[in-house]
Biopython code that builds the backbone (N, CA, C, O; Angstrom):
import numpy as np
from Bio.PDB.StructureBuilder import StructureBuilder

atoms = [
    (1, "MET", "N", (-23.890, -14.040, 18.787)),
    (1, "MET", "CA", (-25.041, -13.105, 19.257)),
    (1, "MET", "C", (-26.615, -14.292, 18.306)),
    (1, "MET", "O", (-26.668, -14.845, 17.207)),
    (2, "ASP", "N", (-27.576, -14.189, 19.441)),
    (2, "ASP", "CA", (-28.532, -14.959, 19.407)),
    (2, "ASP", "C", (-29.766, -14.411, 18.899)),
    (2, "ASP", "O", (-30.315, -13.551, 19.588)),
    (3, "TYR", "N", (-30.236, -14.725, 17.928)),
    (3, "TYR", "CA", (-31.595, -14.042, 17.528)),
    (3, "TYR", "C", (-32.924, -15.033, 17.290)),
    (3, "TYR", "O", (-32.884, -16.231, 17.007)),
    (4, "VAL", "N", (-34.172, -14.157, 17.493)),
    (4, "VAL", "CA", (-35.368, -14.826, 17.285)),
    (4, "VAL", "C", (-36.327, -13.644, 16.270)),
    (4, "VAL", "O", (-36.173, -12.446, 16.036)),
    (5, "VAL", "N", (-37.277, -14.589, 15.870)),
    (5, "VAL", "CA", (-38.109, -13.290, 14.971)),
    (5, "VAL", "C", (-39.587, -13.738, 15.181)),
    (5, "VAL", "O", (-39.946, -14.913, 15.100)),
    (6, "ALA", "N", (-40.396, -12.707, 15.452)),
    (6, "ALA", "CA", (-41.733, -12.651, 15.305)),
    (6, "ALA", "C", (-42.240, -11.875, 14.347)),
    (6, "ALA", "O", (-41.582, -10.936, 13.900)),
    (7, "ASP", "N", (-43.634, -12.203, 13.850)),
    (7, "ASP", "CA", (-44.095, -11.408, 12.685)),
    (7, "ASP", "C", (-45.520, -10.742, 13.363)),
    (7, "ASP", "O", (-46.212, -11.374, 14.161)),
    (8, "THR", "N", (-45.811, -9.462, 12.940)),
    (8, "THR", "CA", (-47.080, -8.662, 13.477)),
    (8, "THR", "C", (-47.781, -8.730, 12.442)),
    (8, "THR", "O", (-47.224, -8.488, 11.372)),
    (9, "ASN", "N", (-49.235, -9.084, 12.459)),
    (9, "ASN", "CA", (-50.090, -8.251, 11.329)),
    (9, "ASN", "C", (-51.596, -7.894, 11.749)),
    (9, "ASN", "O", (-51.948, -7.638, 12.901)),
    (10, "SER", "N", (-52.292, -7.916, 10.801)),
    (10, "SER", "CA", (-53.413, -7.424, 11.540)),
    (10, "SER", "C", (-54.223, -8.425, 12.733)),
    (10, "SER", "O", (-54.925, -8.025, 13.662)),
    (11, "PHE", "N", (-53.873, -9.857, 12.374)),
    (11, "PHE", "CA", (-54.407, -11.156, 13.219)),
    (11, "PHE", "C", (-53.258, -10.993, 14.579)),
    (11, "PHE", "O", (-53.481, -11.735, 15.536)),
    (12, "GLY", "N", (-52.343, -10.274, 14.651)),
    (12, "GLY", "CA", (-51.792, -10.443, 16.018)),
    (12, "GLY", "C", (-50.137, -10.878, 15.954)),
    (12, "GLY", "O", (-49.596, -10.877, 14.848)),
    (13, "THR", "N", (-49.656, -11.106, 16.700)),
    (13, "THR", "CA", (-48.204, -11.387, 16.793)),
    (13, "THR", "C", (-47.862, -12.838, 16.427)),
    (13, "THR", "O", (-48.441, -13.619, 17.182)),
    (14, "SER", "N", (-47.046, -13.480, 15.434)),
    (14, "SER", "CA", (-46.908, -15.165, 15.849)),
    (14, "SER", "C", (-46.132, -15.513, 16.794)),
    (14, "SER", "O", (-45.842, -14.624, 17.593)),
    (15, "ALA", "N", (-45.640, -16.678, 16.979)),
    (15, "ALA", "CA", (-44.862, -16.988, 17.848)),
    (15, "ALA", "C", (-43.484, -17.094, 17.611)),
    (15, "ALA", "O", (-43.172, -17.189, 16.424)),
    (16, "ASP", "N", (-42.386, -17.103, 18.619)),
    (16, "ASP", "CA", (-41.479, -16.446, 18.206)),
    (16, "ASP", "C", (-40.662, -17.937, 17.188)),
    (16, "ASP", "O", (-41.014, -19.115, 17.260)),
    (17, "SER", "N", (-39.537, -17.364, 16.314)),
    (17, "SER", "CA", (-39.128, -18.681, 15.748)),
    (17, "SER", "C", (-38.109, -19.463, 16.706)),
    (17, "SER", "O", (-37.895, -19.347, 17.913)),
    (18, "THR", "N", (-37.559, -20.301, 15.731)),
    (18, "THR", "CA", (-36.531, -21.247, 16.416)),
    (18, "THR", "C", (-35.212, -20.246, 16.509)),
    (18, "THR", "O", (-34.882, -19.562, 15.541)),
    (19, "GLN", "N", (-34.511, -20.226, 17.729)),
    (19, "GLN", "CA", (-33.239, -19.463, 18.280)),
    (19, "GLN", "C", (-32.339, -19.329, 17.057)),
    (19, "GLN", "O", (-32.330, -20.407, 16.464)),
    (20, "ALA", "N", (-31.621, -18.466, 16.488)),
    (20, "ALA", "CA", (-30.501, -18.859, 15.652)),
    (20, "ALA", "C", (-29.312, -18.149, 15.881)),
    (20, "ALA", "O", (-29.570, -16.968, 16.112)),
    (21, "SER", "N", (-27.959, -18.432, 15.911)),
    (21, "SER", "CA", (-26.829, -17.659, 16.154)),
    (21, "SER", "C", (-26.241, -17.040, 14.780)),
    (21, "SER", "O", (-26.334, -17.590, 13.683)),
    (22, "ALA", "N", (-25.601, -15.757, 15.045)),
    (22, "ALA", "CA", (-25.059, -15.591, 14.076)),
    (22, "ALA", "C", (-23.755, -14.657, 14.727)),
    (22, "ALA", "O", (-23.860, -13.873, 15.671)),
    (23, "ILE", "N", (-22.361, -15.001, 13.867)),
    (23, "ILE", "CA", (-21.148, -13.925, 14.256)),
    (23, "ILE", "C", (-20.895, -12.781, 12.902)),
    (23, "ILE", "O", (-20.688, -12.810, 11.689)),
    (24, "PRO", "N", (-21.040, -11.943, 13.849)),
    (24, "PRO", "CA", (-20.724, -10.538, 12.556)),
    (24, "PRO", "C", (-19.298, -10.712, 11.793)),
    (24, "PRO", "O", (-18.279, -10.848, 12.470)),
    (25, "LEU", "N", (-19.256, -10.708, 10.711)),
    (25, "LEU", "CA", (-18.426, -10.770, 9.654)),
    (25, "LEU", "C", (-17.150, -9.630, 10.012)),
    (25, "LEU", "O", (-17.576, -8.517, 10.320)),
    (26, "PRO", "N", (-15.749, -9.776, 10.004)),
    (26, "PRO", "CA", (-15.056, -8.577, 10.058)),
    (26, "PRO", "C", (-14.965, -8.129, 8.624)),
    (26, "PRO", "O", (-14.719, -8.684, 7.553)),
    (27, "SER", "N", (-15.332, -6.615, 9.118)),
    (27, "SER", "CA", (-15.217, -5.202, 7.737)),
    (27, "SER", "C", (-13.900, -6.049, 6.812)),
    (27, "SER", "O", (-12.952, -6.708, 7.239)),
    (28, "LEU", "N", (-14.225, -5.778, 5.682)),
    (28, "LEU", "CA", (-13.557, -5.631, 4.553)),
    (28, "LEU", "C", (-13.045, -4.435, 4.213)),
    (28, "LEU", "O", (-12.401, -4.267, 3.177)),
    (29, "ASN", "N", (-13.320, -3.432, 5.143)),
    (29, "ASN", "CA", (-12.483, -2.021, 4.691)),
    (29, "ASN", "C", (-11.226, -1.874, 5.238)),
    (29, "ASN", "O", (-11.060, -2.039, 6.446)),
    (30, "PRO", "N", (-10.016, -1.486, 4.250)),
    (30, "PRO", "CA", (-9.063, -1.091, 5.090)),
    (30, "PRO", "C", (-9.235, 0.151, 6.243)),
    (30, "PRO", "O", (-10.013, 1.104, 6.296)),
    (31, "THR", "N", (-8.149, -0.306, 7.134)),
    (31, "THR", "CA", (-8.535, 0.855, 8.169)),
    (31, "THR", "C", (-6.909, 1.503, 9.052)),
    (31, "THR", "O", (-5.890, 0.815, 9.116)),
    (32, "ASN", "N", (-6.971, 2.258, 9.366)),
    (32, "ASN", "CA", (-5.970, 3.087, 10.051)),
    (32, "ASN", "C", (-5.376, 2.531, 11.505)),
    (32, "ASN", "O", (-6.080, 2.614, 12.511)),
    (33, "ILE", "N", (-4.155, 2.010, 11.551)),
    (33, "ILE", "CA", (-3.760, 1.457, 13.323)),
    (33, "ILE", "C", (-3.696, 2.798, 14.060)),
    (33, "ILE", "O", (-3.023, 3.737, 13.633)),
    (34, "ILE", "N", (-4.308, 2.843, 15.008)),
    (34, "ILE", "CA", (-4.107, 3.885, 15.848)),
    (34, "ILE", "C", (-2.783, 3.383, 17.040)),
    (34, "ILE", "O", (-2.614, 2.263, 17.522)),
    (35, "PHE", "N", (-2.154, 4.370, 17.226)),
    (35, "PHE", "CA", (-0.824, 3.894, 18.189)),
    (35, "PHE", "C", (-0.514, 5.342, 18.981)),
    (35, "PHE", "O", (-0.694, 6.523, 18.685)),
    (36, "HIS", "N", (0.187, 4.463, 20.429)),
    (36, "HIS", "CA", (0.536, 5.609, 21.353)),
    (36, "HIS", "C", (2.086, 5.009, 22.081)),
    (36, "HIS", "O", (2.364, 3.843, 22.362)),
    (37, "VAL", "N", (2.821, 6.087, 22.233)),
    (37, "VAL", "CA", (3.894, 5.591, 22.779)),
    (37, "VAL", "C", (3.680, 5.550, 24.543)),
    (37, "VAL", "O", (3.114, 6.549, 24.987)),
    (38, "ALA", "N", (3.997, 4.712, 25.347)),
    (38, "ALA", "CA", (3.894, 4.816, 26.582)),
    (38, "ALA", "C", (5.158, 3.896, 27.451)),
    (38, "ALA", "O", (5.034, 2.743, 27.864)),
    (39, "GLY", "N", (6.100, 4.580, 27.549)),
    (39, "GLY", "CA", (7.316, 4.153, 28.481)),
    (39, "GLY", "C", (7.850, 3.530, 26.841)),
    (39, "GLY", "O", (7.965, 3.955, 25.692)),
    (40, "ASN", "N", (8.057, 2.327, 27.577)),
    (40, "ASN", "CA", (9.188, 1.290, 26.440)),
    (40, "ASN", "C", (7.973, 0.404, 25.580)),
    (40, "ASN", "O", (8.238, -0.728, 25.177)),
    (41, "ALA", "N", (7.021, 0.841, 25.410)),
    (41, "ALA", "CA", (6.130, 0.018, 24.944)),
    (41, "ALA", "C", (4.875, 1.015, 23.834)),
    (41, "ALA", "O", (4.201, 2.006, 24.118)),
    (42, "LEU", "N", (4.964, 0.322, 22.715)),
    (42, "LEU", "CA", (4.197, 0.893, 21.561)),
    (42, "LEU", "C", (2.719, 0.079, 21.738)),
    (42, "LEU", "O", (2.549, -1.126, 21.549)),
    (43, "GLN", "N", (1.529, 1.232, 22.222)),
    (43, "GLN", "CA", (0.670, 0.657, 22.021)),
    (43, "GLN", "C", (-0.398, 0.643, 20.991)),
    (43, "GLN", "O", (-0.970, 1.730, 20.904)),
    (44, "LEU", "N", (-0.850, -0.318, 20.151)),
    (44, "LEU", "CA", (-1.314, -0.392, 18.939)),
    (44, "LEU", "C", (-2.904, -0.847, 18.951)),
    (44, "LEU", "O", (-3.161, -1.870, 19.587)),
    (45, "SER", "N", (-3.725, -0.323, 18.451)),
    (45, "SER", "CA", (-5.427, -0.416, 18.484)),
    (45, "SER", "C", (-5.692, -0.298, 16.965)),
    (45, "SER", "O", (-4.860, 0.189, 16.200)),
    (46, "TRP", "N", (-7.045, -0.829, 16.519)),
    (46, "TRP", "CA", (-7.618, -0.700, 15.397)),
    (46, "TRP", "C", (-9.292, -1.123, 15.553)),
    (46, "TRP", "O", (-9.520, -1.949, 16.437)),
    (47, "PRO", "N", (-10.329, -0.679, 14.859)),
    (47, "PRO", "CA", (-11.594, -0.934, 15.012)),
    (47, "PRO", "C", (-12.200, -2.363, 15.353)),
    (47, "PRO", "O", (-11.845, -3.387, 14.769)),
    (48, "GLN", "N", (-13.210, -2.318, 16.420)),
    (48, "GLN", "CA", (-13.933, -3.317, 16.845)),
    (48, "GLN", "C", (-14.072, -4.275, 15.472)),
    (48, "GLN", "O", (-13.670, -5.438, 15.448)),
    (49, "ASP", "N", (-14.571, -3.744, 14.574)),
    (49, "ASP", "CA", (-14.972, -4.430, 13.403)),
    (49, "ASP", "C", (-13.948, -5.094, 12.566)),
    (49, "ASP", "O", (-14.311, -5.841, 11.657)),
    (50, "HIS", "N", (-12.605, -4.861, 12.822)),
    (50, "HIS", "CA", (-11.492, -5.288, 12.352)),
    (50, "HIS", "C", (-11.074, -6.510, 13.155)),
    (50, "HIS", "O", (-9.953, -7.005, 13.040)),
    (51, "LEU", "N", (-12.000, -6.975, 13.963)),
    (51, "LEU", "CA", (-11.518, -8.362, 14.900)),
    (51, "LEU", "C", (-11.326, -9.813, 13.869)),
    (51, "LEU", "O", (-12.329, -10.274, 13.323)),
    (52, "GLY", "N", (-10.298, -10.304, 13.717)),
    (52, "GLY", "CA", (-10.143, -11.315, 12.663)),
    (52, "GLY", "C", (-9.292, -10.741, 11.560)),
    (52, "GLY", "O", (-9.137, -11.333, 10.492)),
    (53, "TRP", "N", (-8.684, -9.446, 11.869)),
    (53, "TRP", "CA", (-7.404, -9.204, 10.912)),
    (53, "TRP", "C", (-6.178, -9.444, 11.650)),
    (53, "TRP", "O", (-6.065, -9.409, 12.876)),
    (54, "ARG", "N", (-5.056, -9.749, 10.600)),
    (54, "ARG", "CA", (-4.288, -9.921, 11.272)),
    (54, "ARG", "C", (-2.989, -8.890, 11.441)),
    (54, "ARG", "O", (-2.482, -8.482, 10.396)),
    (55, "LEU", "N", (-2.525, -8.528, 12.490)),
    (55, "LEU", "CA", (-1.489, -7.612, 12.664)),
    (55, "LEU", "C", (-0.126, -8.186, 12.459)),
    (55, "LEU", "O", (0.346, -9.039, 13.210)),
    (56, "GLN", "N", (0.578, -7.624, 11.274)),
    (56, "GLN", "CA", (1.755, -8.134, 10.715)),
    (56, "GLN", "C", (2.876, -6.766, 11.126)),
    (56, "GLN", "O", (2.713, -5.570, 11.367)),
    (57, "ILE", "N", (3.770, -7.466, 11.067)),
    (57, "ILE", "CA", (5.388, -6.435, 11.370)),
    (57, "ILE", "C", (6.484, -6.912, 10.304)),
    (57, "ILE", "O", (6.629, -8.020, 9.787)),
    (58, "LEU", "N", (7.110, -5.890, 10.163)),
    (58, "LEU", "CA", (8.004, -6.068, 9.061)),
    (58, "LEU", "C", (9.363, -5.080, 9.506)),
    (58, "LEU", "O", (9.334, -3.867, 9.300)),
    (59, "THR", "N", (10.688, -5.843, 10.217)),
    (59, "THR", "CA", (11.946, -4.793, 10.394)),
    (59, "THR", "C", (12.770, -4.921, 9.072)),
    (59, "THR", "O", (13.248, -5.901, 8.501)),
    (60, "ASN", "N", (12.766, -3.670, 8.806)),
    (60, "ASN", "CA", (13.585, -3.452, 7.495)),
    (60, "ASN", "C", (14.732, -2.263, 7.722)),
    (60, "ASN", "O", (14.576, -1.712, 8.812)),
    (61, "SER", "N", (15.560, -1.875, 7.144)),
    (61, "SER", "CA", (16.547, -0.609, 7.216)),
    (61, "SER", "C", (15.302, 0.015, 6.314)),
    (61, "SER", "O", (14.514, -0.676, 5.668)),
    (62, "LEU", "N", (15.287, 1.335, 6.394)),
    (62, "LEU", "CA", (14.790, 2.752, 5.700)),
    (62, "LEU", "C", (15.118, 2.579, 4.041)),
    (62, "LEU", "O", (14.477, 2.754, 3.004)),
    (63, "SER", "N", (16.263, 2.207, 4.337)),
    (63, "SER", "CA", (16.415, 2.371, 2.582)),
    (63, "SER", "C", (16.036, 1.022, 1.921)),
    (63, "SER", "O", (15.667, 1.067, 0.748)),
    (64, "SER", "N", (16.087, -0.120, 2.525)),
    (64, "SER", "CA", (15.281, -1.440, 1.926)),
    (64, "SER", "C", (13.629, -1.156, 1.987)),
    (64, "SER", "O", (13.028, -1.909, 1.221)),
    (65, "GLY", "N", (12.881, -0.362, 2.628)),
    (65, "GLY", "CA", (11.737, 0.002, 2.120)),
    (65, "GLY", "C", (10.923, -1.182, 2.689)),
    (65, "GLY", "O", (11.276, -1.986, 3.552)),
    (66, "LEU", "N", (9.806, -1.113, 2.044)),
    (66, "LEU", "CA", (8.948, -2.424, 2.511)),
    (66, "LEU", "C", (9.323, -3.845, 1.284)),
    (66, "LEU", "O", (9.557, -3.851, 0.076)),
    (67, "GLY", "N", (9.231, -4.874, 2.278)),
    (67, "GLY", "CA", (9.688, -5.995, 1.651)),
    (67, "GLY", "C", (8.590, -7.180, 1.782)),
    (67, "GLY", "O", (7.540, -7.034, 2.408)),
    (68, "ALA", "N", (8.888, -8.134, 1.247)),
    (68, "ALA", "CA", (7.999, -9.253, 1.325)),
    (68, "ALA", "C", (7.894, -10.260, 2.421)),
    (68, "ALA", "O", (7.252, -11.309, 2.389)),
    (69, "ASN", "N", (8.671, -9.753, 3.462)),
    (69, "ASN", "CA", (8.948, -10.967, 4.637)),
    (69, "ASN", "C", (8.074, -10.046, 5.747)),
    (69, "ASN", "O", (8.587, -9.066, 6.287)),
    (70, "TRP", "N", (7.090, -10.354, 5.942)),
    (70, "TRP", "CA", (6.384, -9.892, 6.761)),
    (70, "TRP", "C", (5.539, -10.776, 7.795)),
    (70, "TRP", "O", (4.724, -11.530, 7.262)),
    (71, "VAL", "N", (5.602, -10.796, 9.069)),
    (71, "VAL", "CA", (5.234, -11.784, 9.966)),
    (71, "VAL", "C", (4.236, -11.423, 10.618)),
    (71, "VAL", "O", (3.982, -10.233, 10.804)),
    (72, "THR", "N", (3.542, -12.352, 11.051)),
    (72, "THR", "CA", (1.733, -12.025, 11.826)),
    (72, "THR", "C", (2.483, -11.912, 13.059)),
    (72, "THR", "O", (3.640, -12.330, 13.116)),
    (73, "VAL", "N", (1.931, -11.401, 14.006)),
    (73, "VAL", "CA", (2.178, -11.043, 15.336)),
    (73, "VAL", "C", (1.150, -12.158, 15.989)),
    (73, "VAL", "O", (-0.074, -12.043, 16.045)),
    (74, "PRO", "N", (1.880, -13.176, 16.431)),
    (74, "PRO", "CA", (0.783, -14.231, 17.412)),
    (74, "PRO", "C", (-0.474, -14.016, 17.952)),
    (74, "PRO", "O", (-0.549, -12.985, 18.621)),
    (75, "ASP", "N", (-1.363, -14.598, 17.874)),
    (75, "ASP", "CA", (-2.882, -14.151, 18.469)),
    (75, "ASP", "C", (-3.469, -12.882, 17.968)),
    (75, "ASP", "O", (-4.350, -12.287, 18.589)),
    (76, "SER", "N", (-2.966, -12.468, 16.821)),
    (76, "SER", "CA", (-3.581, -10.708, 16.593)),
    (76, "SER", "C", (-4.642, -11.106, 15.936)),
    (76, "SER", "O", (-5.117, -10.098, 15.413)),
    (77, "THR", "N", (-5.333, -12.116, 15.652)),
    (77, "THR", "CA", (-6.807, -12.126, 15.079)),
    (77, "THR", "C", (-7.866, -12.130, 16.143)),
    (77, "THR", "O", (-9.064, -12.012, 15.885)),
    (78, "ASN", "N", (-7.340, -12.281, 17.435)),
    (78, "ASN", "CA", (-8.284, -12.256, 18.359)),
    (78, "ASN", "C", (-8.492, -11.230, 19.104)),
    (78, "ASN", "O", (-9.388, -11.270, 19.947)),
    (79, "VAL", "N", (-7.637, -10.020, 18.920)),
    (79, "VAL", "CA", (-7.692, -8.603, 19.747)),
    (79, "VAL", "C", (-7.830, -7.637, 18.781)),
    (79, "VAL", "O", (-7.501, -7.752, 17.600)),
    (80, "ILE", "N", (-8.398, -6.538, 19.392)),
    (80, "ILE", "CA", (-8.352, -5.028, 18.549)),
    (80, "ILE", "C", (-7.348, -4.207, 18.920)),
    (80, "ILE", "O", (-7.316, -3.060, 18.474)),
    (81, "SER", "N", (-6.403, -4.662, 19.772)),
    (81, "SER", "CA", (-5.307, -4.083, 20.627)),
    (81, "SER", "C", (-4.268, -4.861, 20.973)),
    (81, "SER", "O", (-4.427, -6.077, 21.085)),
    (82, "THR", "N", (-2.874, -4.174, 21.223)),
    (82, "THR", "CA", (-2.050, -4.958, 21.733)),
    (82, "THR", "C", (-0.811, -3.523, 22.283)),
    (82, "THR", "O", (-0.773, -2.329, 21.986)),
    (83, "ASN", "N", (0.011, -4.347, 23.132)),
    (83, "ASN", "CA", (1.215, -3.372, 23.446)),
    (83, "ASN", "C", (2.590, -4.459, 22.931)),
    (83, "ASN", "O", (2.631, -5.687, 23.006)),
    (84, "LEU", "N", (3.411, -3.713, 22.519)),
    (84, "LEU", "CA", (4.467, -4.037, 21.669)),
    (84, "LEU", "C", (5.742, -3.646, 22.392)),
    (84, "LEU", "O", (5.563, -2.483, 22.755)),
    (85, "PRO", "N", (6.865, -4.029, 22.751)),
    (85, "PRO", "CA", (7.703, -3.384, 23.678)),
    (85, "PRO", "C", (8.836, -2.664, 22.377)),
    (85, "PRO", "O", (9.059, -3.303, 21.349)),
    (86, "ILE", "N", (9.364, -1.503, 22.588)),
    (86, "ILE", "CA", (10.182, -0.810, 21.680)),
    (86, "ILE", "C", (11.547, -1.262, 21.662)),
    (86, "ILE", "O", (12.079, -1.394, 22.765)),
    (87, "MET", "N", (12.233, -1.531, 20.622)),
    (87, "MET", "CA", (13.410, -2.149, 20.678)),
    (87, "MET", "C", (14.305, -1.184, 20.043)),
    (87, "MET", "O", (14.111, -0.843, 18.877)),
    (88, "SER", "N", (15.129, -0.791, 20.631)),
    (88, "SER", "CA", (16.304, 0.114, 20.033)),
    (88, "SER", "C", (17.408, -0.144, 18.826)),
    (88, "SER", "O", (18.191, 0.584, 18.217)),
    (89, "GLY", "N", (17.104, -1.412, 18.793)),
    (89, "GLY", "CA", (17.948, -2.215, 17.866)),
    (89, "GLY", "C", (17.308, -1.925, 16.491)),
    (89, "GLY", "O", (18.010, -1.695, 15.506)),
    (90, "ASN", "N", (15.967, -1.941, 16.446)),
    (90, "ASN", "CA", (15.155, -2.178, 15.132)),
    (90, "ASN", "C", (15.257, -0.645, 14.555)),
    (90, "ASN", "O", (14.605, 0.223, 15.136)),
    (91, "ALA", "N", (15.947, -0.348, 13.588)),
    (91, "ALA", "CA", (16.136, 1.149, 13.031)),
    (91, "ALA", "C", (14.879, 1.161, 12.674)),
    (91, "ALA", "O", (14.269, 2.072, 13.233)),
    (92, "CYS", "N", (14.331, 0.613, 12.071)),
    (92, "CYS", "CA", (12.724, 0.975, 10.890)),
    (92, "CYS", "C", (11.870, -0.454, 11.265)),
    (92, "CYS", "O", (12.360, -1.566, 11.064)),
    (93, "VAL", "N", (10.717, -0.274, 11.757)),
    (93, "VAL", "CA", (9.825, -1.050, 11.888)),
    (93, "VAL", "C", (8.204, -0.793, 11.218)),
    (93, "VAL", "O", (7.418, 0.108, 11.509)),
    (94, "PHE", "N", (8.048, -1.777, 10.355)),
    (94, "PHE", "CA", (6.630, -1.477, 9.865)),
    (94, "PHE", "C", (5.434, -2.351, 10.231)),
    (94, "PHE", "O", (5.584, -3.561, 10.399)),
    (95, "TYR", "N", (4.312, -1.784, 10.349)),
    (95, "TYR", "CA", (3.050, -2.260, 11.129)),
    (95, "TYR", "C", (1.975, -2.310, 9.705)),
    (95, "TYR", "O", (1.887, -1.411, 8.869)),
    (96, "ARG", "N", (1.339, -3.395, 9.703)),
    (96, "ARG", "CA", (-0.034, -3.054, 9.048)),
    (96, "ARG", "C", (-1.296, -4.238, 9.428)),
    (96, "ARG", "O", (-0.991, -5.256, 10.050)),
    (97, "LEU", "N", (-2.180, -4.077, 9.152)),
    (97, "LEU", "CA", (-3.103, -5.023, 9.326)),
    (97, "LEU", "C", (-3.647, -5.636, 7.848)),
    (97, "LEU", "O", (-3.810, -5.036, 6.786)),
    (98, "ALA", "N", (-3.892, -7.224, 8.220)),
    (98, "ALA", "CA", (-3.931, -8.154, 7.014)),
    (98, "ALA", "C", (-5.444, -8.688, 6.824)),
    (98, "ALA", "O", (-6.143, -8.851, 7.824)),
    (99, "TYR", "N", (-5.882, -8.925, 5.690)),
    (99, "TYR", "CA", (-7.304, -9.506, 6.319)),
    (99, "TYR", "C", (-7.017, -11.069, 6.143)),
    (99, "TYR", "O", (-6.357, -11.391, 5.155)),
    (100, "PRO", "N", (-7.366, -11.863, 6.837)),
    (100, "PRO", "CA", (-7.124, -13.561, 6.534)),
    (100, "PRO", "C", (-7.404, -13.907, 5.198)),
    (100, "PRO", "O", (-7.281, -15.074, 4.823)),
]
sb = StructureBuilder()
sb.init_structure("model")
sb.init_model(0)
sb.init_chain("A")
sb.init_seg("    ")
for serial, (resi, resn, name, xyz) in enumerate(atoms, 1):
    if name == "N":
        sb.init_residue(resn, " ", resi, " ")
    sb.init_atom(name, np.array(xyz, "f"), 0.0, 1.0, " ", f" {name:<3s}", serial, name[0])
structure = sb.get_structure()
């Protein structure tokens, strides 16, 4: 986003400042992933202010629970939604968003 600033007082309005650019930072607050099942795909999405967060996936058995071998979905920091195939061979799949 590009910005310019001008000031107004009792003498009038100043000239515009030099143009500056800014990129909003991602939110630091945790959020929920929204999901929908469509055919053989799992549609995942998250809020726009979480662009830059990594979508991570973990496949473990339910009895193993969460582990430390999370894998980042490629290019997930550049999007706020993705479609992933549902694979019947994976008994249990966990997803999370992680801030870089």
